[in-house]
Each structure stands twice: as C-alpha cells, then as structure tokens.
PyMOL Python script that loads the backbone (N, CA, C, O; Angstrom):
from pymol import cmd

cmd.read_pdbstr("""\
ATOM      1  N   UNK A   1      35.515  44.880  13.883  1.00  0.00           N
ATOM      2  CA  UNK A   1      36.455  43.922  14.439  1.00  0.00           C
ATOM      3  C   UNK A   1      35.873  43.304  15.708  1.00  0.00           C
ATOM      4  O   UNK A   1      35.308  44.007  16.545  1.00  0.00           O
ATOM      5  N   UNK A   2      36.012  42.008  15.843  1.00  0.00           N
ATOM      6  CA  UNK A   2      35.477  41.269  16.983  1.00  0.00           C
ATOM      7  C   UNK A   2      36.346  41.494  18.216  1.00  0.00           C
ATOM      8  O   UNK A   2      37.574  41.460  18.136  1.00  0.00           O
ATOM      9  N   UNK A   3      35.697  41.726  19.356  1.00  0.00           N
ATOM     10  CA  UNK A   3      36.458  41.902  20.590  1.00  0.00           C
ATOM     11  C   UNK A   3      36.972  40.546  21.074  1.00  0.00           C
ATOM     12  O   UNK A   3      36.449  39.500  20.688  1.00  0.00           O
ATOM     13  N   UNK A   4      37.988  40.575  21.914  1.00  0.00           N
ATOM     14  CA  UNK A   4      38.582  39.353  22.448  1.00  0.00           C
ATOM     15  C   UNK A   4      37.646  38.770  23.499  1.00  0.00           C
ATOM     16  O   UNK A   4      37.186  39.478  24.395  1.00  0.00           O
ATOM     17  N   UNK A   5      37.372  37.492  23.381  1.00  0.00           N
ATOM     18  CA  UNK A   5      36.546  36.778  24.346  1.00  0.00           C
ATOM     19  C   UNK A   5      37.451  35.838  25.114  1.00  0.00           C
ATOM     20  O   UNK A   5      38.110  34.982  24.524  1.00  0.00           O
ATOM     21  N   UNK A   6      37.483  35.995  26.423  1.00  0.00           N
ATOM     22  CA  UNK A   6      38.298  35.141  27.280  1.00  0.00           C
ATOM     23  C   UNK A   6      37.495  33.905  27.668  1.00  0.00           C
ATOM     24  O   UNK A   6      36.322  34.011  28.026  1.00  0.00           O
ATOM     25  N   UNK A   7      38.113  32.755  27.600  1.00  0.00           N
ATOM     26  CA  UNK A   7      37.470  31.484  27.938  1.00  0.00           C
ATOM     27  C   UNK A   7      37.090  31.472  29.420  1.00  0.00           C
ATOM     28  O   UNK A   7      37.917  31.760  30.285  1.00  0.00           O
ATOM     29  N   UNK A   8      35.834  31.138  29.698  1.00  0.00           N
ATOM     30  CA  UNK A   8      35.414  31.057  31.095  1.00  0.00           C
ATOM     31  C   UNK A   8      35.605  29.652  31.665  1.00  0.00           C
ATOM     32  O   UNK A   8      35.238  29.391  32.811  1.00  0.00           O
ATOM     33  N   UNK A   9      36.178  28.750  30.869  1.00  0.00           N
ATOM     34  CA  UNK A   9      36.493  27.402  31.371  1.00  0.00           C
ATOM     35  C   UNK A   9      37.912  27.365  31.941  1.00  0.00           C
ATOM     36  O   UNK A   9      38.129  26.838  33.032  1.00  0.00           O
ATOM     37  N   UNK A  10      38.877  27.925  31.206  1.00  0.00           N
ATOM     38  CA  UNK A  10      40.278  27.911  31.671  1.00  0.00           C
ATOM     39  C   UNK A  10      40.757  29.280  32.144  1.00  0.00           C
ATOM     40  O   UNK A  10      41.791  29.388  32.803  1.00  0.00           O
ATOM     41  N   UNK A  11      39.996  30.331  31.805  1.00  0.00           N
ATOM     42  CA  UNK A  11      40.345  31.714  32.169  1.00  0.00           C
ATOM     43  C   UNK A  11      41.690  32.166  31.623  1.00  0.00           C
ATOM     44  O   UNK A  11      42.288  33.101  32.155  1.00  0.00           O
ATOM     45  N   UNK A  12      42.173  31.522  30.576  1.00  0.00           N
ATOM     46  CA  UNK A  12      43.456  31.871  29.973  1.00  0.00           C
ATOM     47  C   UNK A  12      43.311  32.088  28.468  1.00  0.00           C
ATOM     48  O   UNK A  12      43.815  33.070  27.923  1.00  0.00           O
ATOM     49  N   UNK A  13      42.627  31.177  27.811  1.00  0.00           N
ATOM     50  CA  UNK A  13      42.586  31.173  26.353  1.00  0.00           C
ATOM     51  C   UNK A  13      41.622  32.159  25.747  1.00  0.00           C
ATOM     52  O   UNK A  13      40.692  32.638  26.395  1.00  0.00           O
ATOM     53  N   UNK A  14      41.871  32.452  24.480  1.00  0.00           N
ATOM     54  CA  UNK A  14      41.013  33.309  23.668  1.00  0.00           C
ATOM     55  C   UNK A  14      40.025  32.414  22.928  1.00  0.00           C
ATOM     56  O   UNK A  14      40.404  31.362  22.414  1.00  0.00           O
ATOM     57  N   UNK A  15      38.763  32.826  22.870  1.00  0.00           N
ATOM     58  CA  UNK A  15      37.705  32.065  22.209  1.00  0.00           C
ATOM     59  C   UNK A  15      37.375  32.740  20.883  1.00  0.00           C
ATOM     60  O   UNK A  15      37.189  33.956  20.825  1.00  0.00           O
ATOM     61  N   UNK A  16      37.302  31.942  19.818  1.00  0.00           N
ATOM     62  CA  UNK A  16      37.006  32.464  18.480  1.00  0.00           C
ATOM     63  C   UNK A  16      35.915  31.637  17.823  1.00  0.00           C
ATOM     64  O   UNK A  16      35.684  30.479  18.170  1.00  0.00           O
ATOM     65  N   UNK A  17      35.247  32.274  16.855  1.00  0.00           N
ATOM     66  CA  UNK A  17      34.189  31.608  16.095  1.00  0.00           C
ATOM     67  C   UNK A  17      34.795  30.743  14.990  1.00  0.00           C
ATOM     68  O   UNK A  17      35.733  31.145  14.303  1.00  0.00           O
ATOM     69  N   UNK A  18      34.236  29.554  14.842  1.00  0.00           N
ATOM     70  CA  UNK A  18      34.635  28.606  13.791  1.00  0.00           C
ATOM     71  C   UNK A  18      33.380  27.986  13.204  1.00  0.00           C
ATOM     72  O   UNK A  18      32.277  28.192  13.710  1.00  0.00           O
ATOM     73  N   UNK A  19      33.557  27.220  12.127  1.00  0.00           N
ATOM     74  CA  UNK A  19      32.476  26.378  11.605  1.00  0.00           C
ATOM     75  C   UNK A  19      33.065  25.031  11.234  1.00  0.00           C
ATOM     76  O   UNK A  19      34.227  24.919  10.845  1.00  0.00           O
ATOM     77  N   UNK A  20      32.225  24.010  11.367  1.00  0.00           N
ATOM     78  CA  UNK A  20      32.637  22.668  10.960  1.00  0.00           C
ATOM     79  C   UNK A  20      32.750  22.642   9.448  1.00  0.00           C
ATOM     80  O   UNK A  20      31.830  23.074   8.754  1.00  0.00           O
ATOM     81  N   UNK A  21      33.859  22.144   8.926  1.00  0.00           N
ATOM     82  CA  UNK A  21      34.055  22.075   7.485  1.00  0.00           C
ATOM     83  C   UNK A  21      33.026  21.140   6.847  1.00  0.00           C
ATOM     84  O   UNK A  21      32.548  21.411   5.746  1.00  0.00           O
ATOM     85  N   UNK A  22      32.686  20.058   7.516  1.00  0.00           N
ATOM     86  CA  UNK A  22      31.776  19.067   6.953  1.00  0.00           C
ATOM     87  C   UNK A  22      30.353  19.543   6.751  1.00  0.00           C
ATOM     88  O   UNK A  22      29.738  19.223   5.733  1.00  0.00           O
ATOM     89  N   UNK A  23      29.807  20.309   7.708  1.00  0.00           N
ATOM     90  CA  UNK A  23      28.394  20.677   7.598  1.00  0.00           C
ATOM     91  C   UNK A  23      28.095  22.156   7.833  1.00  0.00           C
ATOM     92  O   UNK A  23      26.938  22.566   7.752  1.00  0.00           O
ATOM     93  N   UNK A  24      29.107  22.958   8.121  1.00  0.00           N
ATOM     94  CA  UNK A  24      28.907  24.394   8.256  1.00  0.00           C
ATOM     95  C   UNK A  24      28.344  24.869   9.586  1.00  0.00           C
ATOM     96  O   UNK A  24      28.165  26.071   9.778  1.00  0.00           O
ATOM     97  N   UNK A  25      28.058  23.947  10.516  1.00  0.00           N
ATOM     98  CA  UNK A  25      27.548  24.375  11.827  1.00  0.00           C
ATOM     99  C   UNK A  25      28.577  25.259  12.511  1.00  0.00           C
ATOM    100  O   UNK A  25      29.783  25.055  12.373  1.00  0.00           O
ATOM    101  N   UNK A  26      28.088  26.232  13.242  1.00  0.00           N
ATOM    102  CA  UNK A  26      28.984  27.181  13.904  1.00  0.00           C
ATOM    103  C   UNK A  26      29.277  26.743  15.332  1.00  0.00           C
ATOM    104  O   UNK A  26      28.429  26.169  16.015  1.00  0.00           O
ATOM    105  N   UNK A  27      30.489  27.026  15.758  1.00  0.00           N
ATOM    106  CA  UNK A  27      30.904  26.736  17.122  1.00  0.00           C
ATOM    107  C   UNK A  27      31.946  27.759  17.525  1.00  0.00           C
ATOM    108  O   UNK A  27      32.507  28.453  16.677  1.00  0.00           O
ATOM    109  N   UNK A  28      32.201  27.850  18.802  1.00  0.00           N
ATOM    110  CA  UNK A  28      33.211  28.732  19.374  1.00  0.00           C
ATOM    111  C   UNK A  28      34.198  27.849  20.098  1.00  0.00           C
ATOM    112  O   UNK A  28      33.792  26.945  20.829  1.00  0.00           O
ATOM    113  N   UNK A  29      35.486  28.085  19.918  1.00  0.00           N
ATOM    114  CA  UNK A  29      36.509  27.208  20.481  1.00  0.00           C
ATOM    115  C   UNK A  29      37.569  28.033  21.202  1.00  0.00           C
ATOM    116  O   UNK A  29      38.004  29.075  20.712  1.00  0.00           O
ATOM    117  N   UNK A  30      37.981  27.546  22.385  1.00  0.00           N
ATOM    118  CA  UNK A  30      39.082  28.160  23.117  1.00  0.00           C
ATOM    119  C   UNK A  30      40.391  27.657  22.529  1.00  0.00           C
ATOM    120  O   UNK A  30      40.582  26.452  22.361  1.00  0.00           O
ATOM    121  N   UNK A  31      41.284  28.575  22.219  1.00  0.00           N
ATOM    122  CA  UNK A  31      42.577  28.229  21.630  1.00  0.00           C
ATOM    123  C   UNK A  31      43.524  27.576  22.640  1.00  0.00           C
ATOM    124  O   UNK A  31      44.541  27.002  22.248  1.00  0.00           O
ATOM    125  N   UNK A  32      43.209  27.656  23.905  1.00  0.00           N
ATOM    126  CA  UNK A  32      44.080  27.100  24.946  1.00  0.00           C
ATOM    127  C   UNK A  32      43.624  25.709  25.397  1.00  0.00           C
ATOM    128  O   UNK A  32      44.417  24.768  25.396  1.00  0.00           O
ATOM    129  N   UNK A  33      42.356  25.577  25.780  1.00  0.00           N
ATOM    130  CA  UNK A  33      41.880  24.317  26.385  1.00  0.00           C
ATOM    131  C   UNK A  33      40.923  23.528  25.490  1.00  0.00           C
ATOM    132  O   UNK A  33      40.450  22.463  25.888  1.00  0.00           O
ATOM    133  N   UNK A  34      40.631  24.033  24.289  1.00  0.00           N
ATOM    134  CA  UNK A  34      39.738  23.379  23.323  1.00  0.00           C
ATOM    135  C   UNK A  34      38.289  23.271  23.804  1.00  0.00           C
ATOM    136  O   UNK A  34      37.540  22.443  23.286  1.00  0.00           O
ATOM    137  N   UNK A  35      37.875  24.086  24.780  1.00  0.00           N
ATOM    138  CA  UNK A  35      36.472  24.121  25.186  1.00  0.00           C
ATOM    139  C   UNK A  35      35.639  24.583  23.993  1.00  0.00           C
ATOM    140  O   UNK A  35      36.097  25.389  23.183  1.00  0.00           O
ATOM    141  N   UNK A  36      34.403  24.062  23.888  1.00  0.00           N
ATOM    142  CA  UNK A  36      33.526  24.353  22.756  1.00  0.00           C
ATOM    143  C   UNK A  36      32.175  24.847  23.256  1.00  0.00           C
ATOM    144  O   UNK A  36      31.619  24.326  24.223  1.00  0.00           O
ATOM    145  N   UNK A  37      31.662  25.873  22.568  1.00  0.00           N
ATOM    146  CA  UNK A  37      30.296  26.330  22.732  1.00  0.00           C
ATOM    147  C   UNK A  37      29.664  26.251  21.355  1.00  0.00           C
ATOM    148  O   UNK A  37      30.241  26.739  20.383  1.00  0.00           O
ATOM    149  N   UNK A  38      28.500  25.653  21.255  1.00  0.00           N
ATOM    150  CA  UNK A  38      27.818  25.508  19.969  1.00  0.00           C
ATOM    151  C   UNK A  38      26.870  26.680  19.757  1.00  0.00           C
ATOM    152  O   UNK A  38      26.320  27.220  20.717  1.00  0.00           O
ATOM    153  N   UNK A  39      26.677  27.073  18.498  1.00  0.00           N
ATOM    154  CA  UNK A  39      25.714  28.111  18.170  1.00  0.00           C
ATOM    155  C   UNK A  39      26.336  29.340  17.542  1.00  0.00           C
ATOM    156  O   UNK A  39      27.556  29.486  17.476  1.00  0.00           O
ATOM    157  N   UNK A  40      25.452  30.225  17.080  1.00  0.00           N
ATOM    158  CA  UNK A  40      25.875  31.423  16.367  1.00  0.00           C
ATOM    159  C   UNK A  40      26.287  32.564  17.294  1.00  0.00           C
ATOM    160  O   UNK A  40      27.100  33.407  16.914  1.00  0.00           O
ATOM    161  N   UNK A  41      25.738  32.596  18.493  1.00  0.00           N
ATOM    162  CA  UNK A  41      26.004  33.705  19.415  1.00  0.00           C
ATOM    163  C   UNK A  41      27.294  33.492  20.190  1.00  0.00           C
ATOM    164  O   UNK A  41      27.735  32.362  20.400  1.00  0.00           O
ATOM    165  N   UNK A  42      27.888  34.603  20.608  1.00  0.00           N
ATOM    166  CA  UNK A  42      29.096  34.532  21.434  1.00  0.00           C
ATOM    167  C   UNK A  42      28.819  33.686  22.671  1.00  0.00           C
ATOM    168  O   UNK A  42      27.720  33.746  23.224  1.00  0.00           O
ATOM    169  N   UNK A  43      29.790  32.906  23.110  1.00  0.00           N
ATOM    170  CA  UNK A  43      29.567  31.963  24.200  1.00  0.00           C
ATOM    171  C   UNK A  43      29.259  32.633  25.537  1.00  0.00           C
ATOM    172  O   UNK A  43      29.830  33.663  25.894  1.00  0.00           O
ATOM    173  N   UNK A  44      28.341  32.012  26.252  1.00  0.00           N
ATOM    174  CA  UNK A  44      28.006  32.417  27.612  1.00  0.00           C
ATOM    175  C   UNK A  44      27.854  31.144  28.428  1.00  0.00           C
ATOM    176  O   UNK A  44      27.438  30.111  27.904  1.00  0.00           O
ATOM    177  N   UNK A  45      28.184  31.214  29.683  1.00  0.00           N
ATOM    178  CA  UNK A  45      28.006  30.057  30.554  1.00  0.00           C
ATOM    179  C   UNK A  45      29.034  28.975  30.312  1.00  0.00           C
ATOM    180  O   UNK A  45      30.076  29.195  29.695  1.00  0.00           O
ATOM    181  N   UNK A  46      28.712  27.808  30.814  1.00  0.00           N
ATOM    182  CA  UNK A  46      29.625  26.673  30.722  1.00  0.00           C
ATOM    183  C   UNK A  46      29.724  26.170  29.288  1.00  0.00           C
ATOM    184  O   UNK A  46      28.761  26.276  28.529  1.00  0.00           O
ATOM    185  N   UNK A  47      30.881  25.621  28.906  1.00  0.00           N
ATOM    186  CA  UNK A  47      31.028  25.084  27.555  1.00  0.00           C
ATOM    187  C   UNK A  47      30.156  23.850  27.344  1.00  0.00           C
ATOM    188  O   UNK A  47      29.721  23.203  28.297  1.00  0.00           O
ATOM    189  N   UNK A  48      29.914  23.543  26.070  1.00  0.00           N
ATOM    190  CA  UNK A  48      29.142  22.356  25.688  1.00  0.00           C
ATOM    191  C   UNK A  48      30.011  21.111  25.610  1.00  0.00           C
ATOM    192  O   UNK A  48      29.516  20.030  25.291  1.00  0.00           O
ATOM    193  N   UNK A  49      31.263  21.245  25.890  1.00  0.00           N
ATOM    194  CA  UNK A  49      32.192  20.107  25.841  1.00  0.00           C
ATOM    195  C   UNK A  49      33.539  20.584  25.340  1.00  0.00           C
ATOM    196  O   UNK A  49      33.885  21.759  25.457  1.00  0.00           O
ATOM    197  N   UNK A  50      34.294  19.652  24.780  1.00  0.00           N
ATOM    198  CA  UNK A  50      35.593  19.973  24.204  1.00  0.00           C
ATOM    199  C   UNK A  50      35.616  19.565  22.738  1.00  0.00           C
ATOM    200  O   UNK A  50      34.803  18.755  22.293  1.00  0.00           O
ATOM    201  N   UNK A  51      36.545  20.128  22.003  1.00  0.00           N
ATOM    202  CA  UNK A  51      36.582  19.933  20.559  1.00  0.00           C
ATOM    203  C   UNK A  51      36.602  18.455  20.173  1.00  0.00           C
ATOM    204  O   UNK A  51      35.897  18.061  19.243  1.00  0.00           O
ATOM    205  N   UNK A  52      37.384  17.634  20.855  1.00  0.00           N
ATOM    206  CA  UNK A  52      37.491  16.226  20.456  1.00  0.00           C
ATOM    207  C   UNK A  52      36.148  15.488  20.552  1.00  0.00           C
ATOM    208  O   UNK A  52      35.986  14.437  19.933  1.00  0.00           O
ATOM    209  N   UNK A  53      35.197  16.013  21.307  1.00  0.00           N
ATOM    210  CA  UNK A  53      33.876  15.386  21.415  1.00  0.00           C
ATOM    211  C   UNK A  53      33.005  15.641  20.179  1.00  0.00           C
ATOM    212  O   UNK A  53      32.010  14.946  19.974  1.00  0.00           O
ATOM    213  N   UNK A  54      33.367  16.623  19.362  1.00  0.00           N
ATOM    214  CA  UNK A  54      32.532  17.029  18.237  1.00  0.00           C
ATOM    215  C   UNK A  54      33.155  16.771  16.877  1.00  0.00           C
ATOM    216  O   UNK A  54      32.513  17.019  15.856  1.00  0.00           O
ATOM    217  N   UNK A  55      34.375  16.285  16.834  1.00  0.00           N
ATOM    218  CA  UNK A  55      35.046  16.008  15.561  1.00  0.00           C
ATOM    219  C   UNK A  55      35.344  14.512  15.461  1.00  0.00           C
ATOM    220  O   UNK A  55      35.250  13.776  16.443  1.00  0.00           O
ATOM    221  N   UNK A  56      35.702  14.086  14.256  1.00  0.00           N
ATOM    222  CA  UNK A  56      36.079  12.684  14.066  1.00  0.00           C
ATOM    223  C   UNK A  56      37.438  12.435  14.709  1.00  0.00           C
ATOM    224  O   UNK A  56      38.324  13.285  14.624  1.00  0.00           O
ATOM    225  N   UNK A  57      37.612  11.288  15.347  1.00  0.00           N
ATOM    226  CA  UNK A  57      38.904  10.999  15.979  1.00  0.00           C
ATOM    227  C   UNK A  57      40.032  10.929  14.947  1.00  0.00           C
ATOM    228  O   UNK A  57      39.830  10.490  13.816  1.00  0.00           O
ATOM    229  N   UNK A  58      41.201  11.363  15.352  1.00  0.00           N
ATOM    230  CA  UNK A  58      42.379  11.294  14.489  1.00  0.00           C
ATOM    231  C   UNK A  58      42.739   9.827  14.274  1.00  0.00           C
ATOM    232  O   UNK A  58      42.870   9.061  15.229  1.00  0.00           O
ATOM    233  N   UNK A  59      42.897   9.446  13.009  1.00  0.00           N
ATOM    234  CA  UNK A  59      43.174   8.053  12.652  1.00  0.00           C
ATOM    235  C   UNK A  59      44.590   7.831  12.143  1.00  0.00           C
ATOM    236  O   UNK A  59      44.895   6.774  11.591  1.00  0.00           O
ATOM    237  N   UNK A  60      45.454   8.821  12.324  1.00  0.00           N
ATOM    238  CA  UNK A  60      46.834   8.673  11.888  1.00  0.00           C
ATOM    239  C   UNK A  60      47.128   9.472  10.640  1.00  0.00           C
ATOM    240  O   UNK A  60      46.293  10.247  10.173  1.00  0.00           O
ATOM    241  N   UNK A  61      48.340   9.277  10.091  1.00  0.00           N
ATOM    242  CA  UNK A  61      48.775  10.045   8.922  1.00  0.00           C
ATOM    243  C   UNK A  61      47.754   9.986   7.785  1.00  0.00           C
ATOM    244  O   UNK A  61      47.195   8.934   7.477  1.00  0.00           O
ATOM    245  N   UNK A  62      47.530  11.151   7.174  1.00  0.00           N
ATOM    246  CA  UNK A  62      46.592  11.231   6.056  1.00  0.00           C
ATOM    247  C   UNK A  62      45.168  11.553   6.469  1.00  0.00           C
ATOM    248  O   UNK A  62      44.313  11.753   5.606  1.00  0.00           O
ATOM    249  N   UNK A  63      44.891  11.610   7.761  1.00  0.00           N
ATOM    250  CA  UNK A  63      43.557  11.970   8.229  1.00  0.00           C
ATOM    251  C   UNK A  63      43.639  13.305   8.983  1.00  0.00           C
ATOM    252  O   UNK A  63      44.683  13.632   9.548  1.00  0.00           O
ATOM    253  N   UNK A  64      42.542  14.076   8.993  1.00  0.00           N
ATOM    254  CA  UNK A  64      42.600  15.400   9.618  1.00  0.00           C
ATOM    255  C   UNK A  64      42.641  15.338  11.144  1.00  0.00           C
ATOM    256  O   UNK A  64      42.014  14.484  11.770  1.00  0.00           O
ATOM    257  N   UNK A  65      43.396  16.267  11.716  1.00  0.00           N
ATOM    258  CA  UNK A  65      43.408  16.421  13.174  1.00  0.00           C
ATOM    259  C   UNK A  65      42.144  17.185  13.582  1.00  0.00           C
ATOM    260  O   UNK A  65      41.368  17.613  12.728  1.00  0.00           O
ATOM    261  N   UNK A  66      41.947  17.350  14.880  1.00  0.00           N
ATOM    262  CA  UNK A  66      40.779  18.066  15.384  1.00  0.00           C
ATOM    263  C   UNK A  66      40.635  19.444  14.724  1.00  0.00           C
ATOM    264  O   UNK A  66      39.586  19.774  14.171  1.00  0.00           O
ATOM    265  N   UNK A  67      41.710  20.240  14.793  1.00  0.00           N
ATOM    266  CA  UNK A  67      41.660  21.613  14.300  1.00  0.00           C
ATOM    267  C   UNK A  67      41.578  21.694  12.784  1.00  0.00           C
ATOM    268  O   UNK A  67      41.214  22.747  12.260  1.00  0.00           O
ATOM    269  N   UNK A  68      41.899  20.635  12.057  1.00  0.00           N
ATOM    270  CA  UNK A  68      41.774  20.630  10.601  1.00  0.00           C
ATOM    271  C   UNK A  68      40.346  20.338  10.151  1.00  0.00           C
ATOM    272  O   UNK A  68      40.054  20.395   8.956  1.00  0.00           O
ATOM    273  N   UNK A  69      39.462  20.030  11.079  1.00  0.00           N
ATOM    274  CA  UNK A  69      38.065  19.747  10.760  1.00  0.00           C
ATOM    275  C   UNK A  69      37.173  20.950  10.967  1.00  0.00           C
ATOM    276  O   UNK A  69      35.964  20.877  10.749  1.00  0.00           O
ATOM    277  N   UNK A  70      37.773  22.073  11.392  1.00  0.00           N
ATOM    278  CA  UNK A  70      37.029  23.323  11.565  1.00  0.00           C
ATOM    279  C   UNK A  70      37.783  24.434  10.840  1.00  0.00           C
ATOM    280  O   UNK A  70      38.979  24.320  10.573  1.00  0.00           O
ATOM    281  N   UNK A  71      37.055  25.518  10.525  1.00  0.00           N
ATOM    282  CA  UNK A  71      37.698  26.674   9.890  1.00  0.00           C
ATOM    283  C   UNK A  71      37.194  27.944  10.561  1.00  0.00           C
ATOM    284  O   UNK A  71      36.051  27.997  11.015  1.00  0.00           O
ATOM    285  N   UNK A  72      38.040  28.962  10.625  1.00  0.00           N
ATOM    286  CA  UNK A  72      37.636  30.216  11.256  1.00  0.00           C
ATOM    287  C   UNK A  72      36.478  30.884  10.512  1.00  0.00           C
ATOM    288  O   UNK A  72      36.385  30.809   9.287  1.00  0.00           O
ATOM    289  N   UNK A  73      35.615  31.527  11.259  1.00  0.00           N
ATOM    290  CA  UNK A  73      34.550  32.337  10.683  1.00  0.00           C
ATOM    291  C   UNK A  73      35.109  33.739  10.519  1.00  0.00           C
ATOM    292  O   UNK A  73      35.593  34.330  11.484  1.00  0.00           O
ATOM    293  N   UNK A  74      35.048  34.271   9.321  1.00  0.00           N
ATOM    294  CA  UNK A  74      35.667  35.554   9.052  1.00  0.00           C
ATOM    295  C   UNK A  74      34.680  36.698   8.920  1.00  0.00           C
ATOM    296  O   UNK A  74      35.103  37.851   8.840  1.00  0.00           O
ATOM    297  N   UNK A  75      33.373  36.428   8.893  1.00  0.00           N
ATOM    298  CA  UNK A  75      32.409  37.535   8.732  1.00  0.00           C
ATOM    299  C   UNK A  75      32.066  38.183  10.034  1.00  0.00           C
ATOM    300  O   UNK A  75      31.273  39.124  10.065  1.00  0.00           O
TER     301      UNK A  75
END
""", "prot")
cmd.dss("prot")
cmd.show_as("cartoon", "prot")
cmd.util.cbc("prot")
cmd.orient("prot")
C-alpha cells in the first residue's frame, strides 16, 4: 500500500499517482490544489505546474474536464 504524500505546494492536499489517458505518461497530482509533478518517481521539490497546463482545455458539455483526462495508477 502506498503511503500518503502531502503536497509541498499547498501543504494541505494528498498527492497521488495518475497517468494521462491519451498517452500513458505518468504524473502526480495534488487533490487539493491540482499541482503536478511529472515522472514515475514520487514527487520531490517544486511542482512542474498545475493540471490545467498539461491537459486539453475544457470546451463545454460533451468534452472531458481536467480530471477526466487522467486516471489513477493502481499498481
């Protein structure tokens, strides 16, 4: 079982591993502030940005939101 990783950007949220649905790249996302760290390893240091910088912009009904463009990593 994966230990809880606290976001070092907001110091409140929990950070979990995800992958982009479109291409399978791995990222880590804070559930509170949407901070993102790219890569396979658990996040260290400052984030690489925020989720909206790495996903397609929401275009309205029928298009995926930010969080619908990623899926949790379960392994």
